[in-house]
C-alpha distance (Angstrom), angle and dihedral (degrees) to the residues before:
residue distance angle dihedral
M1 . . .
F2 3.71 . .
P3 3.82 119.7 .
A4 3.78 114.7 -109.6
S5 3.83 112.8 -97.6
T6 3.73 117.6 -116.6
K7 3.84 94.5 -157.6
T8 3.69 117.3 101.9
P9 3.73 117.1 -135.4
H10 3.78 117.1 -104.1
K11 3.78 110.0 -105.0
Q12 3.83 120.4 -147.8
P13 3.80 117.0 -128.6
R14 3.80 114.5 -89.8
K15 3.77 117.1 -116.8
Q16 3.86 117.2 -114.9
S17 3.84 113.7 -121.5
I18 3.77 133.8 174.6
S19 3.81 115.6 -125.4
I20 3.81 114.0 -127.5
G21 3.78 99.3 -159.9
R22 3.77 145.5 -14.8
G23 3.76 120.3 -70.0
T24 3.89 96.7 29.9
R25 3.78 120.9 136.4
K26 3.80 132.6 -149.0
K27 3.77 126.9 -153.9
D28 3.74 122.6 -142.2
E29 3.72 109.0 -116.0
D30 3.83 93.1 -138.4
S31 3.77 107.9 34.8
G32 3.82 96.0 25.4
T33 3.78 91.0 -138.7
E34 3.80 117.3 150.3
V35 3.85 118.4 -116.6
G36 3.72 114.2 -141.5
E37 3.80 126.9 -136.3
G38 3.79 116.4 -67.7
T39 3.87 97.9 0.1
D40 3.83 103.9 117.9
E41 3.83 107.0 -9.0
W42 3.83 99.1 64.9
A43 3.83 90.2 40.5
Q44 3.87 93.0 61.2
S45 3.80 118.6 72.5
K46 3.77 115.3 -107.6
A47 3.80 122.2 -143.1
T48 3.78 115.1 -148.8
V49 3.78 113.5 -135.7
R50 3.84 115.5 -149.7
P51 3.80 129.4 -179.1
P52 3.77 115.3 -114.5
D53 3.79 95.6 -117.7
Q54 3.89 97.3 48.4
L55 3.78 115.5 125.8
E56 3.77 122.9 -123.6
L57 3.78 108.9 -127.1
T58 3.79 130.1 -174.3
D59 3.76 123.6 -123.0
A60 3.85 92.7 -100.9
E61 3.84 89.9 52.2
L62 3.81 90.2 47.8
K63 3.78 92.4 51.2
E64 3.85 93.4 48.3
E65 3.74 113.5 111.2
F66 3.78 125.2 -144.0
T67 3.80 114.7 -158.9
R68 3.76 122.0 -162.1
I69 3.82 123.4 -165.6
L70 3.73 120.3 -148.8
T71 3.81 113.0 -149.5
A72 3.77 130.4 -176.4
N73 3.79 92.8 -127.6
N74 3.81 117.6 116.3
P75 3.80 110.3 -125.3
H76 3.82 91.8 -154.2
A77 3.85 94.4 50.4
P78 3.74 113.9 117.3
Q79 3.81 118.1 -110.4
N80 3.74 101.7 -175.0
I81 3.78 102.3 66.6
V82 3.86 110.7 144.3
R83 3.82 122.7 -167.5
Y84 3.84 132.9 176.2
S85 3.84 116.8 -100.2
F86 3.70 111.3 -147.9
K87 3.79 89.5 -168.5
E88 3.76 96.9 60.4
G89 3.79 96.7 22.8
T90 3.85 96.2 -126.7
Y91 3.73 140.0 94.1
K92 3.78 109.4 -95.8
L93 3.91 133.0 -171.8
I94 3.82 112.6 -108.7
G95 3.76 109.2 -122.4
F96 3.90 97.0 -165.2
V97 3.78 119.0 63.9
N98 3.81 124.7 179.5
Q99 3.87 105.4 -107.3
L100 3.81 94.7 -173.1
A101 3.91 111.0 122.0
V102 3.79 119.0 -162.9
H103 3.82 109.9 -149.2
Y104 3.78 100.8 176.0
T105 3.87 134.2 9.2
Q106 3.83 130.1 175.2
V107 3.66 129.1 173.0
G108 3.77 110.2 -134.4
N109 3.69 140.2 169.7
L110 3.76 98.4 -130.1
I111 3.77 116.4 118.7
P112 3.89 122.6 -160.0
K113 3.68 114.4 -118.1
D114 3.72 93.4 -131.4
S115 3.73 95.1 53.8
D116 3.85 124.4 96.6
E117 3.76 94.1 -108.0
G118 3.84 92.5 49.1
R119 3.80 90.8 51.9
R120 3.75 92.5 50.4
Q121 3.79 93.3 49.0
H122 3.84 91.4 47.3
Y123 3.86 87.8 49.2
R124 3.80 92.4 51.3
D125 3.82 93.8 47.4
E126 3.77 90.5 53.3
L127 3.84 92.9 49.0
V128 3.81 90.8 51.2
A129 3.87 92.4 48.1
D130 3.82 89.9 48.4
S131 3.71 94.1 47.0
Q132 3.82 91.7 53.8
E133 3.71 92.4 50.3
S134 3.74 93.5 47.5
A135 3.87 90.8 48.9
K136 3.82 88.6 53.4
V137 3.87 91.3 50.8
V138 3.73 92.3 47.9
I139 3.85 93.9 52.4
S140 3.79 92.1 48.5
E141 3.76 94.5 46.7
T142 3.83 93.4 46.7
E143 3.79 90.3 52.6
N144 3.77 90.6 50.6
L145 3.87 91.7 48.0
E146 3.83 90.8 51.2
E147 3.74 92.2 51.6
D148 3.83 92.1 49.3
E149 3.84 94.5 45.3
E150 3.80 98.0 52.2
P151 3.83 98.2 73.8
K152 3.80 90.1 41.7
E153 3.90 90.0 58.0
L154 3.76 89.9 51.9
E155 3.77 93.2 49.9
T156 3.80 95.0 52.4
E157 3.77 118.1 95.6
P158 3.80 120.6 -117.2
G159 3.77 91.8 -123.5
S160 3.80 97.3 54.3
Q161 3.87 107.1 82.6
T162 3.80 98.0 153.4
D163 3.89 93.2 85.9
V164 3.83 96.1 53.1
P165 3.92 101.0 72.2
A166 3.73 91.0 44.1
A167 3.75 91.6 56.2
G168 3.82 91.7 47.6
E169 3.81 92.6 52.5
A170 3.78 89.6 52.4
E171 3.70 91.6 51.3
K172 3.85 90.9 51.7
V173 3.75 93.4 48.3
T174 3.83 93.4 50.0
E175 3.78 91.2 46.4
E176 3.70 93.1 51.0
E177 3.79 93.4 47.5
L178 3.80 91.8 48.3
M179 3.92 96.6 42.6
T180 3.94 92.5 53.6
P181 3.79 105.9 85.1
K182 3.89 114.4 -139.0
Q183 3.75 110.6 -119.0
P184 3.84 112.5 -126.5
K185 3.78 120.8 -125.7
E186 3.74 114.3 -103.5
Q187 3.74 112.5 -112.0
K188 3.77 117.0 -125.4
L189 3.79 110.2 -120.8
T190 3.79 126.8 -154.2
N191 3.74 120.1 -78.5
Q192 3.76 109.1 -85.9
F193 3.78 91.7 -149.7
N194 3.84 90.5 67.3
F195 3.82 91.1 62.7
S196 3.77 114.5 103.5
E197 3.74 128.2 -175.7
R198 3.82 124.5 -124.7
A199 3.80 92.4 -122.2
S200 3.74 130.4 18.7
Q201 3.76 138.8 166.5
T202 3.82 126.7 -138.2
F203 3.78 117.7 -112.5
N204 3.77 121.4 -135.1
N205 3.77 112.2 -129.9
P206 3.82 113.7 -127.0
L207 3.78 118.7 -108.4
R208 3.77 116.4 -102.6
D209 3.76 119.9 -110.0
R210 3.77 117.7 -168.6
E211 3.73 113.1 -151.9
C212 3.84 136.4 167.9
Q213 3.79 124.2 -135.3
M214 3.78 127.7 -156.7
E215 3.73 135.2 -174.2
P216 3.78 112.4 -90.9
P217 3.82 116.9 -110.4
P218 3.85 115.0 -100.4
R219 3.81 114.4 -94.7
T220 3.70 133.7 -157.0
N221 3.83 129.1 -166.6
F222 3.89 113.8 -130.5
S223 3.78 122.5 -172.9
A224 3.71 128.6 170.1
T225 3.85 139.8 155.3
A226 3.77 121.2 -118.9
N227 3.85 108.6 -143.5
Q228 3.77 127.9 172.0
W229 3.75 93.1 -103.6
E230 3.80 92.2 50.3
I231 3.89 91.4 52.5
Y232 3.80 88.7 46.8
D233 3.84 92.7 52.1
A234 3.78 90.3 48.9
Y235 3.80 92.5 53.2
V236 3.77 91.1 48.8
E237 3.78 91.3 53.8
E238 3.73 91.4 49.7
L239 3.76 91.8 52.0
E240 3.70 90.6 49.6
K241 3.80 91.2 54.4
Q242 3.65 90.9 50.3
E243 3.79 92.7 50.0
K244 3.82 90.0 50.2
T245 3.82 93.3 50.9
K246 3.87 90.3 49.3
E247 3.85 91.2 52.8
K248 3.92 89.7 50.2
E249 3.78 92.9 49.2
K250 3.83 90.0 47.2
A251 3.83 89.8 52.5
K252 3.81 94.7 46.4
T253 3.75 107.3 36.9
P254 3.85 121.1 38.0
V255 3.78 89.9 -163.5
A256 3.80 90.5 77.6
K257 3.76 92.2 69.0
K258 3.76 90.5 57.2
T259 3.76 98.3 44.6
G260 3.73 95.5 53.8
K261 3.81 134.4 -152.9
M262 3.83 96.9 -36.1
A263 3.79 93.0 58.9
M264 3.67 90.1 47.3
R265 3.78 91.9 53.0
K266 3.82 91.1 50.6
L267 3.86 91.8 49.8
T268 3.80 92.3 50.1
S269 3.83 92.7 49.0
L270 3.80 91.5 49.0
E271 3.76 92.2 47.5
S272 3.86 91.5 49.4
Q273 3.74 89.1 50.1
T274 3.81 92.9 50.0
D275 3.73 90.7 46.5
D276 3.75 91.2 54.6
I277 3.89 91.1 46.6
T278 3.78 93.9 49.7
K279 3.83 90.5 56.5
V280 3.81 90.5 59.0
S281 3.78 99.8 34.0
Q282 3.73 99.4 84.9
A283 3.85 93.4 47.8
A284 3.75 91.0 42.8
K285 3.94 89.8 53.1
I286 3.75 91.4 50.9
V287 3.86 92.6 50.2
E288 3.73 91.0 46.4
R289 3.75 91.3 53.1
M290 3.77 91.0 50.3
V291 3.71 93.9 51.5
N292 3.81 92.9 47.7
Q293 3.78 91.3 49.7
N294 3.78 90.7 54.2
T295 3.85 89.9 46.4
Y296 3.76 95.1 49.3
D297 3.77 97.3 34.6
D298 3.78 94.3 125.0
V299 3.80 91.5 54.9
A300 3.71 91.1 47.4
Q301 3.85 90.0 52.1
D302 3.78 90.5 51.0
F303 3.89 91.6 48.2
K304 3.79 91.1 53.4
Y305 3.84 106.5 33.9
Y306 3.88 114.2 11.1
E307 3.71 117.3 105.4
D308 3.83 121.6 173.3
A309 3.72 106.9 -111.8
A310 3.80 90.7 -167.6
D311 3.78 91.0 74.9
E312 3.82 89.7 80.5
Y313 3.92 87.6 67.1
R314 3.78 97.2 43.2
D315 3.76 121.7 92.0
Q316 3.87 97.2 -113.0
E317 3.81 92.4 -55.8
G318 3.79 128.8 125.5
T319 3.77 143.1 -167.3
L320 3.83 138.0 -135.4
L321 3.91 117.2 -122.5
P322 3.93 112.5 -149.5
L323 3.81 111.2 -130.1
W324 3.80 120.8 165.4
K325 3.81 130.9 4.1
F326 3.84 118.5 -148.8
Q327 3.79 119.1 -160.3
N328 3.84 137.9 147.2
D329 3.77 128.9 -159.6
Q330 3.85 94.2 -133.0
A331 3.83 90.0 58.1
K332 3.78 98.2 42.9
H333 3.83 97.5 113.5
L334 3.84 95.5 40.2
S335 3.84 129.4 92.0
V336 3.77 124.1 -122.2
T337 3.83 100.0 -113.1
A338 3.86 100.8 167.9
L339 3.82 140.2 22.0
C340 3.81 130.3 -171.5
W341 3.78 136.2 165.8
N342 3.74 120.2 -136.9
P343 3.87 109.5 -109.1
K344 3.84 93.6 -141.7
Y345 3.81 106.2 31.4
R346 3.82 103.4 49.8
D347 3.75 94.5 -165.9
L348 3.79 96.4 55.5
F349 3.82 125.4 81.6
A350 3.78 135.4 175.6
V351 3.86 123.7 -132.1
G352 3.81 124.6 -162.5
Y353 3.76 120.1 -154.9
G354 3.78 129.7 -158.0
S355 3.75 138.7 112.0
Y356 3.83 136.2 -81.5
D357 3.79 92.2 -158.6
F358 3.81 98.6 96.4
M359 3.80 92.1 -168.0
K360 3.74 92.3 59.2
Q361 3.68 108.5 41.7
S362 3.90 118.4 165.7
R363 3.85 138.1 152.6
G364 3.71 129.8 -30.0
M365 3.72 138.8 -143.8
L366 3.82 140.8 -156.1
L367 3.80 117.0 -152.5
L368 3.85 131.2 176.3
Y369 3.71 117.2 -156.6
S370 3.84 130.9 -169.3
M371 3.74 125.1 -154.4
K372 3.82 88.0 -134.0
N373 3.77 91.3 66.1
P374 3.95 112.8 29.0
S375 3.81 92.5 166.5
F376 3.79 100.0 71.7
P377 3.89 134.6 11.6
E378 3.75 120.5 -103.7
Y379 3.82 92.7 -137.6
M380 3.83 130.7 20.4
F381 3.81 129.2 -167.8
S382 3.72 129.0 171.8
S383 3.88 131.9 -157.4
D384 3.71 141.4 -171.3
S385 3.81 94.1 -127.4
G386 3.84 129.0 49.0
I387 3.84 120.2 -95.9
M388 3.86 113.9 -119.6
C389 3.89 100.1 173.8
L390 3.76 142.5 -0.7
D391 3.71 141.6 -178.6
I392 3.83 137.6 -172.9
H393 3.84 122.4 -130.4
V394 3.71 113.8 -108.0
D395 3.93 98.5 -143.2
H396 3.81 95.2 31.9
P397 3.89 106.6 41.9
Y398 3.80 90.9 -179.5
L399 3.82 92.6 68.0
V400 3.80 118.9 84.0
A401 3.84 122.7 -172.2
V402 3.84 116.9 -153.6
G403 3.84 131.7 -169.5
H404 3.77 116.8 -152.1
Y405 3.86 133.9 -153.4
D406 3.87 90.9 -115.8
G407 3.77 92.1 59.6
N408 3.84 97.7 -101.6
V409 3.74 124.6 132.8
A410 3.84 120.0 -148.2
I411 3.70 135.4 -173.0
Y412 3.88 120.8 -152.7
N413 3.80 124.3 -159.2
L414 3.78 113.1 -150.8
K415 3.81 92.3 -161.3
K416 3.82 91.8 65.7
P417 3.76 113.3 76.4
H418 3.83 99.7 -148.0
S419 3.81 119.9 92.1
Q420 3.75 98.1 -128.1
P421 3.88 118.0 101.5
S422 3.83 119.6 -105.8
F423 3.83 89.8 -132.4
R424 3.76 132.5 18.5
S425 3.78 129.1 177.2
S426 3.77 122.1 -125.7
A427 3.74 141.3 -173.7
K428 3.80 90.1 -89.6
S429 3.86 93.1 51.7
G430 3.74 91.6 49.9
K431 3.80 109.1 -98.5
H432 3.84 122.8 -172.0
T433 3.74 121.4 -93.2
D434 3.74 94.7 -143.1
P435 3.83 136.4 40.7
V436 3.76 115.4 -61.1
W437 3.87 106.5 -124.6
Q438 3.91 99.8 167.6
C439 4.28 128.9 -3.1
S440 3.85 109.8 -135.6
K441 3.84 123.6 150.2
S442 3.91 94.4 -166.3
Y443 3.91 113.7 106.5
S444 3.73 92.6 -11.4
S445 3.75 92.9 153.6
Q446 3.77 99.9 53.0
F447 3.83 140.1 8.4
L448 3.82 125.5 -116.6
D449 3.77 102.3 -150.9
T450 3.83 143.6 -1.7
Y451 3.86 126.2 -131.8
D452 3.81 118.5 -160.0
A453 3.81 88.7 -150.4
H454 3.82 116.6 141.3
N455 3.75 140.3 21.3
M456 3.89 93.6 -140.5
A457 3.79 138.1 35.1
V458 3.75 116.0 -46.4
D459 3.84 107.2 -125.9
A460 3.84 101.3 -175.1
V461 3.80 142.2 4.0
S462 3.87 120.8 -167.8
W463 3.78 131.7 -178.4
N464 3.78 120.8 -135.9
P465 3.88 107.8 -105.4
Y466 3.83 92.6 -141.4
H467 3.81 104.3 31.8
T468 3.79 113.9 54.4
K469 3.80 95.1 -165.3
V470 3.92 95.9 54.2
F471 3.81 126.1 78.7
M472 3.81 135.9 161.9
S473 3.79 135.2 -139.0
C474 3.76 135.5 -168.4
S475 3.81 131.5 -167.8
S476 3.74 143.5 -177.6
D477 3.85 88.5 -101.0
W478 3.85 87.1 84.8
T479 3.90 95.4 -105.8
V480 3.68 137.6 118.8
K481 3.81 116.4 -161.4
I482 3.88 131.5 -169.5
W483 3.80 117.7 -154.5
D484 3.83 140.9 -168.9
H485 3.76 105.6 -151.4
T486 3.87 93.7 -160.9
I487 3.78 97.1 62.0
K488 3.84 131.3 66.5
L489 3.74 109.9 -164.8
S490 3.82 96.3 177.7
T491 3.79 105.1 65.0
L492 3.79 96.0 167.6
H493 3.83 95.0 64.5
H494 3.79 94.6 27.0
C495 3.76 91.0 -128.5
R496 3.71 134.3 124.8
T497 3.86 124.6 -106.2
P498 3.83 122.1 -154.6
M499 3.80 119.4 -112.3
F500 3.85 92.0 -140.0
I501 3.75 133.6 21.4
Y502 3.83 126.1 -170.2
D503 3.73 128.0 -176.4
L504 3.81 112.5 -154.2
N505 3.93 98.9 -178.4
S506 3.73 93.9 -120.2
A507 3.68 141.1 57.0
V508 3.85 110.4 -72.3
G509 3.76 114.2 -133.7
D510 3.74 102.6 -175.0
V511 3.75 145.4 -9.0
A512 3.84 133.0 -156.1
W513 3.82 137.2 -176.4
A514 3.73 120.9 -128.5
P515 3.84 114.3 -114.1
Y516 3.76 93.7 -143.7
S517 3.87 99.1 52.7
S518 3.82 136.1 33.0
T519 3.85 92.1 -144.9
V520 3.79 100.3 47.1
F521 3.81 122.3 89.8
A522 3.81 138.7 155.0
A523 3.72 131.7 -141.1
V524 3.85 132.4 -172.3
T525 3.85 128.3 -152.4
T526 3.68 132.7 -157.2
D527 3.85 92.2 -114.2
G528 3.83 89.1 74.4
K529 3.85 98.9 -98.1
A530 3.73 132.3 129.0
H531 3.86 117.5 -151.7
V532 3.87 123.8 -163.0
F533 3.84 121.9 -164.6
D534 3.71 132.9 -167.4
L535 3.86 111.8 -172.2
A536 3.89 92.0 -166.4
I537 3.87 89.3 59.5
N538 3.83 104.5 34.5
K539 3.79 123.4 2.7
Y540 3.79 96.5 -173.5
E541 3.91 107.6 49.4
A542 3.71 142.0 13.3
I543 3.76 121.3 -85.6
C544 3.91 91.1 -145.9
N545 3.81 128.8 39.3
Q546 3.70 111.6 169.0
P547 3.86 136.1 155.0
V548 3.81 108.6 -123.0
A549 3.84 105.2 168.5
A550 3.74 118.9 100.7
K551 3.80 93.2 -128.6
K552 3.78 132.3 22.2
K553 3.78 93.1 -120.6
N554 3.81 91.5 61.0
K555 3.68 113.1 100.1
I556 3.89 117.9 -146.9
T557 3.87 109.6 -131.2
H558 3.83 108.8 171.4
V559 3.79 142.0 17.9
Q560 3.94 133.3 -171.7
F561 3.74 135.9 179.2
N562 3.80 121.5 -132.4
P563 3.84 111.1 -115.7
I564 3.86 95.8 -127.0
H565 3.80 109.4 4.6
P566 3.80 122.7 76.4
I567 3.87 93.8 -118.2
I568 3.78 136.6 102.7
I569 3.86 130.3 -155.7
V570 3.79 122.6 -139.9
G571 3.75 128.6 -165.5
D572 3.82 130.1 -162.2
D573 3.82 139.0 -166.9
R574 3.85 93.8 -93.8
G575 3.91 93.8 64.0
H576 3.80 95.2 -101.8
I577 3.78 123.5 137.9
I578 3.89 118.3 -163.0
C579 3.85 123.9 -165.0
L580 3.85 114.4 -149.5
K581 3.80 129.4 -175.6
L582 3.84 120.5 -136.9
S583 3.84 116.2 -125.8
P584 3.87 118.9 -127.7
N585 3.79 95.0 -95.6
L586 3.84 90.7 59.1
R587 3.75 92.5 57.4
K588 3.82 104.4 37.3
M589 3.78 115.7 166.9
P590 3.81 125.9 -163.1
K591 3.79 111.1 -80.1
E592 3.77 121.3 -113.9
K593 3.82 116.4 -114.7
K594 3.78 126.4 -153.1
G595 3.73 112.1 -86.5
Q596 3.85 93.1 2.3
E597 3.83 127.9 96.2
V598 3.78 116.5 -136.6
Q599 3.83 108.7 -114.4
K600 3.80 112.3 -130.1
G601 3.85 133.5 176.4
P602 3.76 140.8 81.3
A603 3.81 92.3 -63.9
V604 3.86 92.0 60.4
E605 3.89 91.3 48.0
I606 3.82 92.3 47.1
A607 3.89 90.9 51.1
K608 3.82 90.3 47.3
L609 3.73 93.8 54.8
D610 3.80 94.4 41.1
K611 3.79 88.6 54.5
L612 3.80 89.3 58.6
L613 3.80 94.2 43.9
N614 3.79 91.6 50.9
L615 3.80 91.6 55.8
V616 3.76 92.1 50.5
R617 3.84 91.2 47.2
E618 3.82 91.6 52.3
V619 3.81 91.9 51.0
K620 3.70 94.3 46.0
T621 3.78 95.8 48.5
K622 3.77 91.6 50.0
T623 3.82 91.2 52.1
């Protein structure tokens, strides 16, 4: 036994190390013992090492965060590329630029195994290898068969021939089976969609551009030669045409004989110009309508499909949606004095222009507009006197009768191109001595009855289209009154009393009954408002009061319902016509019940109005 040594072993100096994070352990190089967390490292003093060029920042600057956003846009991509747009006929700036940047490209001959070409090559290699192996097998087997068959042939007798073909057939079968290589089964490769590149860039999707495409117009190639004799023949034909027109003018108008050759030349030049214009007029009108339909496409969509969904939350009230606005520079300083829809062409209406200022009377105009072309009238006629009323023939929708301020009556034929009326009254034919307000031949010599109706001028009178006994009148005394001409309620004074009276707080310019209901009518006032009433819903006030004039100073003069479409047209004293669409609450129809059909027709509308009139009669007789 050796005594225990009292000397302590010499320890090597421990290497200094910087701890990375909490919970790490160091091993002593000599003893190999583990050092726990926070035993010696935290006891020793640490000296921070800083580079000489490091900035000294405050706590606020150290806590400040800097965010950087990575985008897929290429900073070197051009942003000012301009290309020619054949659709608009101008050079336009391209908004979409390809942001894909190619950093490295190399054309190589490596083919991925999972591609179609890689599969085909792998398949061909297997076929070649299998065919070589099968050929070797065939050669070895045929050699063996020949060696086995030689002694058998020697053993067979010469007389026995039945065994020979059977052996030949067996040889053929074995050769065919051995020579046809077996096609190997194609190995299924991994799904190519699972492959992901190490680095990829996002691709910006191109912006959508909605366009319309149409069939190109038919084209024909024309080629000809212009020789001297062809030019001469063309001049001769032109001279013959001019001579024929001169002869026709001499036969028709005796004025041409007095005016001489200069007047004839002017007439022939004007006629040749009009002939050239008429050839292109129909095509130009169609093109103009197509352009306007594209320009006002949003208005046409509202006219056909838009319905105000807010009517469900209103208390039986409605609104008017402005659609088109019709105006012409030649009728800018004239007032709209008459409106009338064409009875056959439902999109065509006539407008009469004049003046209600009887101290300043001037010219008049007759314009016919179509909803297919709101920018320019279809027909235009001018007159020396203002137009006060007009109407279109029911059976001949191309004839328009017009009453003037000077008492004349004129009839315009839309089939004739010139602007003069086909018929015009005169002093000899018995024209009126005062303005023509309305042309009726019935009871022209004497009146049947008198109504003490209004305190000021009566501006319009309109019969109900369903009920023949009911009519309506409006006046500048701010009132609209509905009458039944068969009933006298005031027996003491032997005068008639209106069934309904409405005060609109302004002079009423015009009233009109709705063509779809016997209880709906519209009125316009000089303060620029349109009022729509439905007696079946509210007998005391309008269900729509809406300003429709462009300016407050514009006075509304006339209103008319379209016969089939849920729209009205309104004219003012500045020559403007505005088309407005009625919301669903202004044209309510009876609701359909389960198992019952809704009754429609004139009889139902007459009964509906009679029911209201009976209630009013009972109340007034009791009072």
